Backbone bond lengths (Angstrom), bond angles and torsions (degrees), N, CA, C in turn:
res aa  C-N    CA-C-N  psi(-1)  N-CA   C-N-CA  omega(-1)  CA-C   N-CA-C  phi
1 M - - - 1.469 - - 1.543 109.01 -
2 L 1.328 114.61 140.37 1.464 119.17 -175.97 1.515 111.60 -84.88
3 N 1.309 115.30 156.12 1.462 121.89 178.51 1.512 109.99 -84.25
4 H 1.325 117.66 123.88 1.469 122.02 -174.59 1.542 111.67 -99.75
5 R 1.323 118.81 7.47 1.466 119.59 -175.50 1.514 111.12 -88.28
6 H 1.313 114.25 72.49 1.473 122.14 175.90 1.520 107.86 -139.01
7 D 1.332 116.12 162.24 1.459 119.79 173.36 1.516 108.91 -69.62
8 L 1.308 116.72 135.72 1.462 121.91 -178.34 1.520 110.65 -96.78
9 M 1.329 116.66 139.07 1.453 121.15 179.68 1.526 113.06 -86.95
10 Y 1.339 115.75 -34.95 1.456 120.82 -173.20 1.510 112.88 -131.01
11 G 1.323 118.70 30.29 1.452 119.82 -176.35 1.510 111.17 82.45
12 D 1.316 116.16 -175.22 1.457 121.75 -177.80 1.525 111.05 -71.19
13 I 1.365 115.48 154.83 1.444 121.10 173.41 1.517 109.19 -72.57
14 K 1.325 115.59 129.30 1.455 121.60 173.91 1.551 107.43 -122.11
15 L 1.331 115.41 115.68 1.466 120.39 -177.69 1.524 109.74 -99.77
16 F 1.339 115.10 128.58 1.461 120.30 176.19 1.532 107.17 -123.25
17 S 1.312 115.85 132.82 1.461 120.87 178.59 1.511 109.95 -107.78
18 G 1.351 114.97 134.12 1.450 118.70 166.34 1.528 108.14 -76.42
19 T 1.311 117.60 -173.18 1.457 119.93 -176.11 1.524 113.27 -92.55
20 S 1.339 117.90 -2.70 1.464 119.41 -173.74 1.526 114.06 -80.49
21 C 1.328 117.15 -26.12 1.488 118.80 -175.63 1.515 109.98 -145.63
22 E 1.306 117.04 52.28 1.470 121.15 -175.98 1.551 113.77 -62.35
23 P 1.352 118.90 -39.46 1.465 117.05 177.32 1.540 112.17 -60.94
24 L 1.333 118.13 -40.96 1.472 120.70 177.47 1.515 109.86 -64.48
25 S 1.323 118.15 -42.48 1.473 120.88 179.79 1.525 110.85 -60.50
26 Q 1.338 117.24 -39.72 1.460 120.63 178.96 1.514 111.21 -65.07
27 K 1.342 117.02 -38.84 1.465 120.66 177.81 1.517 110.99 -65.13
28 I 1.328 117.69 -38.60 1.454 121.62 177.54 1.539 109.97 -63.20
29 A 1.333 115.29 -44.51 1.469 120.18 178.67 1.525 110.80 -62.10
30 D 1.322 116.33 -41.25 1.477 120.24 -179.99 1.523 109.83 -64.39
31 Y 1.347 117.63 -39.48 1.469 120.65 -179.67 1.528 110.46 -64.47
32 I 1.312 117.05 -44.17 1.463 120.10 -178.76 1.538 110.18 -73.45
33 G 1.330 116.82 -28.92 1.448 120.80 179.08 1.503 113.87 91.40
34 I 1.326 116.58 30.38 1.464 121.82 178.41 1.526 108.70 -134.29
35 P 1.331 118.23 157.33 1.471 119.81 177.99 1.517 111.89 -80.93
36 L 1.324 116.02 156.60 1.461 119.63 169.36 1.531 107.50 -69.36
37 C 1.330 115.04 144.58 1.466 119.72 179.26 1.527 110.24 -78.38
38 G 1.320 115.62 146.95 1.445 119.95 178.98 1.517 112.52 -72.68
39 R 1.312 115.21 140.31 1.479 121.12 173.40 1.511 107.49 -153.05
40 K 1.316 114.83 150.58 1.463 120.54 176.64 1.525 107.81 -109.71
41 I 1.335 115.74 127.25 1.474 121.11 176.57 1.510 107.65 -124.47
42 I 1.340 116.36 119.50 1.440 121.52 -176.42 1.541 108.07 -125.04
43 E 1.336 115.44 138.64 1.452 119.71 171.64 1.530 107.95 -108.14
44 F 1.342 115.31 118.69 1.459 120.59 -178.77 1.533 109.93 -74.57
45 A 1.329 115.59 171.13 1.462 120.67 -178.53 1.528 112.29 -59.91
46 N 1.344 116.39 -27.50 1.475 120.25 -179.34 1.529 112.00 -89.05
47 E 1.361 116.72 12.77 1.467 125.16 178.89 1.529 113.70 71.34
48 N 1.316 118.53 7.45 1.472 121.03 172.25 1.512 108.96 -75.65
49 L 1.336 116.17 143.87 1.460 121.77 -178.03 1.520 110.59 -100.98
50 F 1.320 115.31 145.63 1.446 122.92 178.19 1.534 108.61 -128.44
51 V 1.319 117.17 130.81 1.463 122.44 -179.00 1.534 108.67 -123.79
52 Q 1.318 115.87 136.68 1.475 120.71 173.76 1.526 108.77 -140.10
53 L 1.330 116.35 130.69 1.463 121.63 177.59 1.522 109.04 -78.18
54 Q 1.332 115.79 147.80 1.471 121.54 -179.99 1.517 112.74 -95.29
55 G 1.349 116.50 5.60 1.455 120.75 177.89 1.527 109.91 -167.53
56 S 1.315 116.49 163.57 1.451 120.73 -177.78 1.525 111.37 -74.75
57 V 1.342 115.79 146.21 1.467 121.61 175.27 1.529 110.88 -121.74
58 R 1.290 116.93 15.10 1.473 120.35 -178.40 1.542 110.68 -54.11
59 G 1.339 115.55 124.38 1.457 120.05 177.27 1.508 115.34 75.28
60 Q 1.339 118.72 11.01 1.466 121.43 -174.08 1.550 110.98 -105.14
61 D 1.354 114.22 164.04 1.461 122.34 -178.62 1.531 106.56 -98.81
62 C 1.313 116.68 105.33 1.466 122.04 -168.88 1.525 112.33 -106.41
63 Y 1.324 115.21 143.51 1.448 122.57 -179.02 1.530 109.08 -130.79
64 V 1.305 117.31 123.14 1.467 123.50 178.64 1.522 107.89 -103.24
65 I 1.320 116.52 114.00 1.461 121.69 -177.71 1.532 108.63 -100.18
66 Q 1.333 115.82 116.44 1.472 119.43 -177.82 1.523 110.22 -157.92
67 S 1.313 117.09 122.05 1.471 121.13 170.35 1.519 108.25 -84.51
68 T 1.311 116.02 132.43 1.466 119.14 -179.93 1.534 109.72 -92.15
69 S 1.302 114.41 53.04 1.463 123.09 179.30 1.525 108.67 -93.19
70 R 1.306 118.31 -172.30 1.444 123.19 -176.90 1.538 111.11 -63.91
71 P 1.366 120.31 134.08 1.461 128.66 -5.50 1.527 110.73 -73.63
72 V 1.321 115.89 115.28 1.476 121.70 -168.75 1.519 112.58 -57.75
73 H 1.320 117.65 -50.89 1.456 119.91 -171.60 1.513 112.20 -73.77
74 R 1.302 117.30 -33.63 1.473 120.39 172.72 1.515 109.66 -62.66
75 N 1.326 117.52 -48.93 1.463 120.31 -176.79 1.508 112.28 -68.04
76 L 1.323 117.90 -36.59 1.465 121.09 176.93 1.517 111.08 -63.56
77 M 1.351 117.53 -48.91 1.449 120.48 -179.53 1.514 111.18 -64.19
78 E 1.331 116.96 -38.41 1.459 120.19 179.05 1.531 110.96 -59.84
79 M 1.340 115.96 -42.66 1.465 120.76 178.94 1.534 110.28 -64.92
80 L 1.321 117.57 -44.76 1.473 121.25 -179.06 1.531 110.84 -62.22
81 I 1.328 117.19 -41.51 1.451 121.02 -179.34 1.533 110.29 -68.45
82 L 1.324 116.58 -40.36 1.467 119.69 177.07 1.525 110.89 -59.95
83 I 1.344 115.79 -44.86 1.478 120.95 179.65 1.526 109.92 -61.14
84 Q 1.329 117.07 -46.40 1.464 119.52 -178.86 1.519 111.46 -64.89
85 T 1.335 116.64 -37.07 1.466 120.64 178.65 1.527 110.64 -60.82
86 L 1.343 116.44 -43.54 1.464 120.64 177.76 1.530 111.09 -64.36
87 K 1.325 115.99 -39.71 1.466 120.44 179.76 1.524 110.37 -61.30
88 L 1.311 115.90 -45.21 1.468 121.13 -177.27 1.540 111.74 -71.95
89 D 1.349 116.93 -15.71 1.460 119.39 176.70 1.548 110.05 -97.75
90 S 1.344 116.54 15.66 1.467 122.64 171.78 1.522 114.22 67.46
91 A 1.349 116.47 39.55 1.467 119.86 171.62 1.521 109.23 -62.87
92 A 1.337 116.77 142.94 1.466 119.70 -178.74 1.537 110.68 -71.40
93 R 1.337 118.00 -37.54 1.447 121.94 179.37 1.522 108.42 -152.70
94 I 1.324 115.57 141.43 1.469 120.43 -178.56 1.521 108.28 -126.42
95 T 1.334 115.58 126.83 1.471 121.41 177.94 1.524 108.54 -117.01
96 A 1.317 115.92 127.39 1.472 122.20 173.66 1.516 108.54 -85.40
97 V 1.311 117.19 113.56 1.470 122.77 178.75 1.539 106.43 -100.23
98 I 1.317 115.38 106.74 1.481 120.87 -170.85 1.520 108.77 -120.92
99 P 1.332 117.60 91.75 1.468 119.42 -179.45 1.512 113.19 -57.82
100 Y 1.347 116.56 -36.77 1.467 121.59 177.41 1.519 108.61 -129.92
101 Y 1.336 116.37 122.67 1.465 123.83 -175.10 1.525 110.15 -98.65
102 C 1.315 116.62 118.33 1.461 120.58 -177.87 1.533 111.43 -72.79
103 Y 1.303 116.65 160.09 1.468 124.64 177.91 1.547 112.95 61.06
104 A 1.330 116.63 19.17 1.477 119.42 -175.60 1.533 111.39 -65.37
105 R 1.325 117.56 -25.04 1.475 119.12 -179.36 1.522 111.95 -77.81
106 S 1.308 116.85 -17.48 1.474 120.82 177.35 1.529 108.04 -90.26
107 D 1.338 116.34 67.99 1.464 121.52 -170.13 1.524 112.94 -112.19
108 K 1.339 118.28 4.70 1.456 121.59 -178.39 1.524 109.38 -165.12
109 K 1.334 116.08 160.63 1.475 120.53 173.45 1.519 108.57 -89.36
110 D 1.328 115.03 90.65 1.462 119.65 -178.75 1.532 111.78 -100.71
111 Q 1.327 115.65 4.54 1.471 122.60 174.24 1.528 107.11 -142.90
112 P 1.332 118.28 161.15 1.474 119.36 176.44 1.525 110.72 -67.78
113 R 1.337 115.90 144.02 1.466 123.70 170.61 1.544 112.99 58.51
114 V 1.318 116.69 47.26 1.456 121.13 176.00 1.533 109.97 -126.01
115 P 1.335 117.95 156.52 1.465 121.08 -178.54 1.530 112.32 -85.87
116 I 1.334 116.13 171.19 1.461 123.00 167.67 1.527 105.61 -115.17
117 T 1.327 115.69 79.41 1.456 120.10 -169.23 1.519 112.73 -69.14
118 A 1.331 117.34 -27.90 1.471 119.88 177.31 1.535 110.74 -60.14
119 K 1.320 116.57 -34.49 1.479 121.58 176.25 1.534 110.41 -70.76
120 L 1.322 117.05 -40.24 1.461 120.77 178.80 1.519 110.55 -61.29
121 V 1.334 117.35 -42.71 1.460 120.97 179.07 1.535 110.92 -62.81
122 A 1.343 116.12 -40.75 1.473 121.01 177.18 1.518 109.97 -59.89
123 D 1.339 117.03 -44.13 1.475 120.74 179.88 1.522 111.01 -62.65
124 M 1.316 116.38 -40.41 1.472 121.37 -179.42 1.545 110.89 -63.43
125 I 1.340 115.70 -40.74 1.445 119.79 179.69 1.536 110.93 -64.98
126 E 1.309 116.28 -39.73 1.482 120.04 177.96 1.527 110.74 -67.88
127 V 1.335 117.33 -45.38 1.463 120.97 -178.09 1.534 110.44 -62.72
128 A 1.342 116.62 -35.19 1.464 120.07 179.09 1.526 111.49 -62.67
129 G 1.353 116.96 -27.82 1.452 119.67 176.11 1.522 115.95 128.41
130 A 1.334 118.45 8.12 1.464 119.90 179.27 1.512 110.49 -69.78
131 D 1.326 115.83 138.59 1.460 122.97 176.95 1.536 111.63 -98.19
132 R 1.335 116.45 -23.87 1.451 121.70 -179.69 1.532 109.31 -148.16
133 Y 1.337 115.59 169.84 1.447 119.65 174.17 1.522 108.87 -138.60
134 I 1.334 116.04 154.18 1.475 123.33 170.15 1.531 105.44 -133.33
135 M 1.367 116.18 125.69 1.452 120.08 -178.11 1.501 110.15 -136.01
136 V 1.340 115.42 161.78 1.464 121.74 -177.57 1.534 109.23 -120.99
137 D 1.327 116.40 123.63 1.460 123.88 174.08 1.527 113.24 44.47
138 L 1.322 113.59 71.11 1.451 119.62 173.53 1.538 110.41 -63.53
139 H 1.302 116.73 145.52 1.475 120.05 -178.08 1.520 111.50 -62.32
140 A 1.345 116.11 -32.65 1.460 120.51 179.40 1.521 108.96 -140.48
141 G 1.322 116.12 134.30 1.467 120.40 -176.63 1.514 113.87 -61.70
142 Q 1.357 117.94 -27.72 1.450 119.07 -175.05 1.522 112.79 -69.91
143 I 1.337 117.35 -11.35 1.468 119.79 178.05 1.533 110.05 -61.83
144 Q 1.331 117.70 -29.17 1.459 120.39 175.62 1.509 111.15 -56.44
145 G 1.334 116.14 -34.35 1.465 120.53 -179.83 1.490 114.68 -75.84
146 F 1.346 117.74 -9.00 1.470 120.81 178.03 1.536 110.48 -77.96
147 F 1.334 117.26 -13.54 1.468 121.54 -179.31 1.514 109.65 -98.13
148 N 1.328 115.40 143.52 1.467 121.78 172.81 1.527 111.14 -101.28
149 I 1.319 115.64 10.26 1.465 122.06 177.67 1.533 108.08 -116.52
150 P 1.336 118.26 154.79 1.462 119.77 179.05 1.493 111.85 -74.78
151 G 1.338 115.83 163.19 1.454 118.89 179.58 1.509 111.37 -171.78
152 D 1.319 114.97 179.49 1.448 122.82 178.48 1.515 109.30 -122.74
153 A 1.332 115.80 115.03 1.467 121.72 175.90 1.526 107.59 -98.34
154 L 1.322 115.75 106.73 1.475 121.88 -171.35 1.537 111.02 -101.50
155 T 1.300 115.87 167.23 1.437 120.73 171.65 1.536 111.19 -131.31
156 A 1.330 115.33 139.50 1.468 120.52 177.73 1.506 111.55 -84.49
157 Y 1.336 117.36 -2.82 1.464 119.49 -176.48 1.523 112.97 -70.21
158 H 1.331 118.98 -15.81 1.464 120.06 173.03 1.542 108.75 -61.58
159 Q 1.344 115.92 -44.31 1.464 120.07 178.86 1.541 110.86 -69.88
160 M 1.313 115.39 -40.61 1.465 118.65 -179.89 1.529 111.69 -63.28
161 I 1.322 116.41 -40.80 1.477 120.62 179.54 1.525 109.53 -62.00
162 S 1.322 116.14 -43.11 1.455 119.51 179.10 1.528 110.53 -60.21
163 Y 1.323 117.04 -42.53 1.471 121.43 178.59 1.530 110.77 -67.04
164 L 1.327 116.22 -41.81 1.465 120.56 -178.11 1.539 111.57 -67.69
165 K 1.321 117.60 -30.64 1.465 119.98 177.97 1.516 110.87 -60.84
166 D 1.333 115.91 -36.78 1.468 119.79 176.91 1.518 111.30 -69.80
167 L 1.350 116.67 -43.64 1.453 120.94 179.07 1.512 111.97 -64.80
168 K 1.327 115.83 -35.05 1.463 121.93 -174.56 1.553 111.95 -58.67
169 Q 1.320 116.18 -28.29 1.454 120.54 -177.12 1.542 112.14 -59.65
170 N 1.333 115.58 -26.04 1.478 120.62 -178.17 1.528 112.01 -107.69
171 M 1.342 117.47 10.10 1.464 120.87 179.87 1.534 110.41 -92.51
172 V 1.328 115.24 159.03 1.465 122.39 178.28 1.526 109.32 -104.72
173 N 1.333 117.00 113.71 1.478 122.88 178.20 1.529 112.33 41.90
174 P 1.334 117.21 57.88 1.496 118.49 -173.67 1.526 112.32 -64.01
175 V 1.345 114.46 150.42 1.451 122.40 175.40 1.534 107.15 -136.29
176 V 1.341 115.85 137.07 1.456 120.80 173.00 1.518 109.68 -85.33
177 V 1.312 116.77 129.50 1.478 121.49 -179.98 1.533 108.91 -121.03
178 S 1.337 114.95 124.29 1.464 120.83 175.80 1.522 108.50 -84.10
179 T 1.340 116.08 133.47 1.471 119.19 -177.27 1.530 113.30 -68.39
180 D 1.339 117.11 -18.51 1.464 120.10 173.81 1.513 108.96 -158.79
181 L 1.331 116.18 170.41 1.464 121.14 -177.78 1.528 110.91 -69.67
182 G 1.349 117.82 -23.55 1.452 120.28 179.09 1.516 113.61 -64.90
183 F 1.338 115.73 -27.37 1.473 120.56 -179.62 1.528 110.99 -97.95
184 A 1.351 116.19 7.38 1.476 120.76 -170.33 1.525 112.56 -61.53
185 K 1.334 118.17 -41.72 1.460 120.21 -176.61 1.524 110.70 -63.85
186 R 1.338 117.01 -45.54 1.453 120.66 179.00 1.540 110.34 -66.71
187 A 1.337 116.48 -37.51 1.454 119.89 178.58 1.535 110.26 -63.74
188 R 1.322 116.23 -37.68 1.480 119.90 177.54 1.511 110.19 -60.60
189 N 1.326 116.63 -43.94 1.479 119.82 -179.83 1.528 111.02 -63.57
190 I 1.341 115.98 -38.40 1.464 120.01 178.71 1.524 110.68 -65.05
191 A 1.349 115.87 -45.54 1.468 119.98 179.39 1.530 111.09 -62.32
192 E 1.314 115.81 -38.01 1.471 120.33 -179.12 1.539 110.01 -63.41
193 K 1.338 116.35 -41.98 1.465 119.70 -178.31 1.526 111.54 -73.78
194 L 1.335 115.82 -29.43 1.471 119.36 177.01 1.516 112.32 -85.57
195 K 1.358 115.68 -8.82 1.471 121.48 -178.13 1.549 110.48 58.12
196 T 1.312 114.86 50.57 1.482 121.31 178.10 1.514 109.47 -126.43
197 P 1.335 118.59 161.64 1.468 120.90 170.77 1.530 110.65 -66.39
198 L 1.308 115.44 170.40 1.476 121.89 -176.98 1.515 109.77 -130.35
199 A 1.318 116.23 140.70 1.476 121.68 173.18 1.532 108.54 -135.27
200 F 1.321 115.54 159.18 1.465 121.51 -177.42 1.510 109.38 -127.90
201 I 1.332 114.72 147.37 1.474 119.54 171.04 1.517 107.66 -102.13
202 E 1.323 116.02 125.91 1.448 121.20 173.81 1.532 107.33 -82.45
203 K 1.333 115.74 116.20 1.465 120.49 -173.74 1.525 108.65 -121.82
204 R 1.319 114.97 141.28 1.466 118.83 176.84 1.517 108.98 -123.44
205 R 1.328 115.20 123.52 1.479 119.18 176.76 1.523 107.85 -88.84
206 M 1.314 115.88 124.47 1.470 121.02 -171.28 1.527 113.56 -92.87
207 S 1.348 118.33 -18.98 1.468 119.55 -176.49 1.529 109.11 -160.57
208 N 1.339 116.93 -173.44 1.474 121.13 179.67 1.511 112.88 -94.53
209 D 1.327 117.72 10.84 1.467 119.32 -176.15 1.518 113.40 -89.49
210 G 1.334 117.53 9.64 1.458 120.51 178.20 1.500 113.67 87.58
211 K 1.339 118.35 -0.97 1.445 120.49 -179.06 1.526 110.36 -91.80
212 S 1.301 116.07 145.44 1.454 120.31 178.29 1.526 108.43 -144.96
213 D 1.309 115.96 156.63 1.456 120.51 179.57 1.539 108.64 -113.68
214 A 1.335 116.18 121.04 1.453 120.10 174.08 1.529 107.67 -79.30
215 L 1.306 117.16 122.75 1.454 120.30 -170.90 1.524 113.02 -96.78
216 T 1.311 116.86 -54.35 1.466 119.22 -176.44 1.517 110.29 -159.03
217 I 1.326 116.74 166.36 1.460 122.33 178.33 1.516 108.72 -110.31
218 I 1.332 114.43 128.13 1.456 121.66 174.41 1.517 106.01 -93.50
219 G 1.319 118.34 102.34 1.448 122.30 -176.64 1.517 110.45 131.94
220 D 1.327 115.84 178.13 1.465 121.52 -173.44 1.526 111.05 -110.67
221 V 1.342 116.31 123.55 1.480 119.89 176.84 1.511 111.66 -122.39
222 E 1.301 119.31 -4.40 1.466 122.42 -174.82 1.537 110.18 -63.13
223 G 1.338 115.44 127.60 1.452 121.34 178.30 1.508 114.38 72.34
224 R 1.341 117.63 11.45 1.476 122.07 -177.89 1.524 111.44 -114.27
225 D 1.303 115.63 152.73 1.462 121.13 166.78 1.537 107.86 -77.91
226 V 1.316 116.14 134.68 1.466 121.63 -174.61 1.524 110.93 -107.62
227 I 1.331 114.91 131.60 1.466 121.95 173.52 1.533 106.76 -107.42
228 L 1.329 116.55 96.14 1.474 121.31 -179.67 1.525 109.24 -80.74
229 V 1.344 116.72 131.79 1.469 119.92 -176.47 1.512 110.75 -127.39
230 D 1.341 115.74 141.36 1.457 122.50 175.16 1.520 107.41 -159.37
231 D 1.356 116.03 172.43 1.453 118.64 -179.18 1.529 111.99 -87.75
232 E 1.356 118.15 -32.61 1.440 119.82 -178.88 1.512 110.71 -152.79
233 V 1.328 115.09 159.81 1.457 121.16 169.99 1.536 106.78 -121.53
234 D 1.349 113.90 115.65 1.472 119.93 -178.63 1.535 108.80 -100.72
235 T 1.311 117.76 -90.98 1.465 119.88 177.82 1.531 110.66 -76.81
236 G 1.341 116.45 -19.76 1.440 120.60 179.99 1.510 114.14 90.24
237 N 1.347 117.97 -5.40 1.473 119.57 -176.10 1.526 113.07 -59.58
238 S 1.319 116.08 -48.23 1.477 120.06 -177.06 1.520 111.32 -62.00
239 I 1.327 116.37 -48.02 1.443 120.20 -174.72 1.529 111.03 -70.21
240 I 1.335 117.13 -36.09 1.473 120.58 179.72 1.519 110.03 -69.26
241 N 1.347 116.85 -42.57 1.467 119.89 174.62 1.533 110.81 -57.27
242 A 1.364 114.49 -41.75 1.469 119.51 -179.65 1.521 111.80 -65.49
243 I 1.326 117.05 -39.29 1.465 120.18 179.94 1.521 110.84 -61.09
244 Y 1.332 116.26 -50.63 1.457 119.71 -176.93 1.524 111.97 -69.03
245 L 1.336 117.08 -33.68 1.464 119.35 178.15 1.539 110.97 -65.00
246 N 1.341 115.09 -41.99 1.482 118.85 176.48 1.529 111.69 -61.83
247 K 1.314 116.20 -42.04 1.479 119.55 -179.93 1.534 110.60 -65.88
248 Q 1.344 116.25 -40.19 1.476 119.36 178.74 1.524 112.41 -61.89
249 L 1.339 115.06 -30.47 1.470 119.11 -178.62 1.518 112.37 -92.88
250 G 1.326 116.58 15.61 1.475 120.05 170.96 1.508 117.59 93.82
251 A 1.352 116.35 14.39 1.481 117.85 178.60 1.526 110.23 -68.11
252 R 1.327 116.19 150.29 1.468 121.87 176.20 1.519 108.96 -83.35
253 D 1.301 120.28 -117.22 1.467 122.45 178.88 1.527 109.87 -77.62
254 V 1.354 114.14 145.94 1.466 120.76 179.34 1.536 108.88 -114.71
255 Y 1.316 116.18 126.53 1.475 123.53 175.97 1.526 107.06 -110.27
256 V 1.333 117.45 118.93 1.451 121.97 -175.47 1.543 109.31 -100.73
257 N 1.327 116.17 122.83 1.459 122.01 -176.55 1.519 110.67 -121.76
258 F 1.324 116.60 125.26 1.470 120.63 178.02 1.507 108.65 -154.06
259 V 1.328 116.47 149.55 1.466 120.02 -173.45 1.514 112.17 -83.39
260 H 1.356 116.18 -46.05 1.459 120.68 -172.58 1.526 113.08 -105.81
261 P 1.315 119.35 110.23 1.478 121.37 178.62 1.540 111.64 -84.67
262 V 1.340 116.13 76.20 1.463 120.64 -177.45 1.536 110.52 -66.61
263 F 1.335 116.03 -46.12 1.454 123.98 173.32 1.542 112.88 51.76
264 S 1.316 116.81 61.07 1.463 120.78 175.41 1.531 109.18 -75.61
265 A 1.344 113.84 156.93 1.476 122.16 175.14 1.530 110.34 50.13
266 D 1.346 116.99 -128.23 1.463 120.63 -175.63 1.531 111.96 -102.14
267 A 1.324 117.42 28.98 1.475 122.32 -175.88 1.533 111.07 -56.14
268 A 1.324 117.92 -46.73 1.480 120.35 -176.51 1.509 111.26 -62.16
269 Q 1.322 116.86 -41.43 1.470 121.05 -179.24 1.535 109.76 -64.19
270 R 1.334 116.43 -44.12 1.475 120.06 -178.60 1.531 111.30 -67.79
271 L 1.325 115.84 -36.09 1.468 119.38 176.65 1.512 110.14 -65.75
272 A 1.331 116.55 -40.98 1.456 120.62 -179.45 1.513 112.46 -60.62
273 E 1.336 115.48 -28.87 1.466 120.81 -178.95 1.520 112.56 -84.82
274 A 1.334 117.27 -10.86 1.469 121.76 -175.56 1.540 110.27 -81.11
275 P 1.341 116.62 153.51 1.477 121.72 -179.79 1.543 111.10 -78.00
276 V 1.324 116.45 77.57 1.457 122.85 -176.28 1.515 109.63 -122.42
277 K 1.326 115.77 133.59 1.465 121.89 179.15 1.520 111.19 -73.45
278 M 1.341 116.65 -44.16 1.460 121.10 -176.57 1.528 111.22 -155.00
279 F 1.327 115.74 141.83 1.470 122.68 172.16 1.522 107.36 -107.79
280 I 1.332 116.90 128.47 1.465 121.32 -179.97 1.528 107.86 -122.78
281 T 1.318 116.28 120.20 1.451 120.63 -177.61 1.534 110.27 -143.20
282 T 1.324 118.48 -165.76 1.473 121.88 -179.54 1.507 110.27 -131.73
283 D 1.317 114.98 -179.47 1.484 121.28 179.89 1.529 112.93 -102.96
284 T 1.340 117.16 30.56 1.469 119.75 175.50 1.532 110.71 -62.92
285 I 1.345 115.53 -28.22 1.457 123.63 175.53 1.520 108.49 -128.56
286 P 1.317 120.08 129.15 1.458 120.13 177.33 1.521 110.70 -63.76
287 I 1.339 118.14 135.73 1.447 122.94 179.77 1.534 108.31 -95.08
288 P 1.333 118.31 126.64 1.466 120.23 -179.69 1.554 111.30 -59.78
289 E 1.310 115.27 152.05 1.464 121.17 -177.79 1.523 111.97 -56.84
290 A 1.335 116.35 -39.18 1.484 119.66 -178.77 1.521 110.97 -61.99
291 S 1.326 116.83 -39.60 1.458 121.09 178.94 1.529 111.29 -69.88
292 L 1.332 116.07 -38.17 1.466 119.82 176.66 1.527 110.92 -61.00
293 N 1.324 115.95 -40.74 1.463 120.06 -179.93 1.531 111.73 -67.53
294 L 1.331 116.55 -36.89 1.445 120.39 179.44 1.517 112.46 -64.79
295 L 1.339 116.07 -41.02 1.475 120.59 -175.02 1.525 111.70 -86.61
296 G 1.330 116.31 -24.17 1.451 122.46 171.12 1.538 115.45 54.02
297 D 1.312 116.10 -138.62 1.450 121.99 -174.11 1.542 113.30 -70.83
298 R 1.328 116.45 -12.78 1.475 118.61 178.99 1.530 111.96 -77.33
299 L 1.340 117.35 -9.92 1.448 121.30 -176.91 1.531 111.97 -95.89
300 K 1.316 116.73 124.53 1.465 122.13 174.77 1.530 108.03 -116.08
301 I 1.348 116.11 122.35 1.461 120.77 -179.25 1.519 108.62 -108.28
302 L 1.333 117.49 116.89 1.447 122.89 175.72 1.526 108.44 -94.13
303 S 1.307 117.28 131.86 1.471 119.15 -177.72 1.535 110.94 -86.37
304 V 1.345 113.60 138.12 1.477 119.45 175.26 1.511 111.36 -92.71
305 S 1.333 117.89 9.80 1.462 121.87 -175.62 1.525 113.08 -62.46
306 Q 1.337 117.72 -41.70 1.464 119.03 179.82 1.529 110.83 -69.77
307 L 1.334 116.77 -38.32 1.459 120.27 176.12 1.517 110.92 -59.21
308 L 1.324 116.89 -51.56 1.470 119.85 -178.70 1.527 112.29 -69.13
309 G 1.328 116.59 -37.57 1.451 120.14 178.94 1.521 111.56 -62.97
310 E 1.334 116.32 -43.34 1.472 120.56 -179.52 1.531 110.49 -65.88
311 V 1.323 117.23 -39.47 1.467 120.05 -179.12 1.542 110.18 -68.58
312 I 1.322 116.89 -40.30 1.459 120.42 176.14 1.531 110.50 -60.76
313 Y 1.324 116.05 -45.72 1.466 121.34 179.12 1.524 111.06 -59.56
314 R 1.349 116.83 -45.58 1.460 120.65 -179.41 1.515 111.49 -68.97
315 A 1.331 118.20 -38.67 1.464 120.88 178.89 1.525 110.49 -61.95
316 N 1.310 116.81 -39.55 1.455 121.44 -179.95 1.528 111.58 -65.07
317 R 1.337 116.81 -33.32 1.455 121.05 -175.79 1.523 114.23 -103.09
318 G 1.334 116.67 3.97 1.463 119.64 177.36 1.519 112.58 69.69
319 I 1.331 117.79 32.66 1.449 123.59 179.15 1.523 110.03 -98.61
320 S 1.306 119.11 141.67 1.454 122.90 -179.20 1.538 111.79 -56.18
321 V 1.324 115.42 134.35 1.452 121.48 173.82 1.534 109.91 -87.55
322 G 1.334 116.95 -36.48 1.459 121.92 179.80 1.529 113.02 -56.72
323 S 1.309 115.87 -32.59 1.467 119.23 -177.26 1.511 111.31 -66.66
324 M 1.349 118.21 -18.44 1.458 120.64 176.01 1.535 110.64 -63.38
325 F 1.345 116.06 -28.04 1.436 122.43 -175.32 1.530 111.65 -115.45
326 N 1.343 116.58 18.50 1.474 122.37 -178.09 1.507 110.99 58.63
327 E 1.342 116.54 39.42 1.461 121.18 -179.39 1.541 109.82 -112.28
């Protein structure tokens, strides 16, 4: 439990959880040492949402914790309504804590006549009344620039690297492999911290249906244990193609690492059937029981609750967040 005997900049911390990631929200509250605030969230017969706070937040430092995962539009609207409710009750400051940010892949006009929906979502969060944001492993760094409010863009890979350092002791000539060139810079940083070689998969996305073809690996994986890294697993096509490509090229054990377990459609089942030694992910998105059962003992879930709890605590007291990572 954290020590609360400091001067406060924006009043007491008030934590509010949406319905998308309540277990994570409770862990964050436990880490900080305060209870989650009461709120009533009702969905009417016409699918309209109603939110009511169970206590006043006037002059307080409020944090809305909500992953905008499936059901995306329900969870997004719930977060926006919660933020506006706090604003209308005269909260001193409101921070949107979004472990998983929806529409993050729609971050640029890479085809004619398409939207930049990640920017639209950022605008909606600001209009609702958020003063700050806290997010984990955004799909693209430029999404930070879509906001006109300050925030903290965090990564869970600090925890993953710490866990992988322990695993690495029993690996054979490990190599970090990025699932595509878009993740190459972050993969390089991971490989540098693990003191391993680096390889890349050249991937080509052929359409908008989520399917991609893994073409080749730039680097050497033959006879090595492979640490596959990515930010999320959605349909699982990219990561599954990467797993089999590595095995075809002579890789030994494959360790799959990703922050956001989106697991659309039958992704969990297909992953369970793949030749993978271990899956390492986080609790930014709750994993359904059926998927947990499919992946079984091969699945390791690292919680981001301490990371988010510490950042919330520091934001409330005006303490540097970068110093947590020697930055």
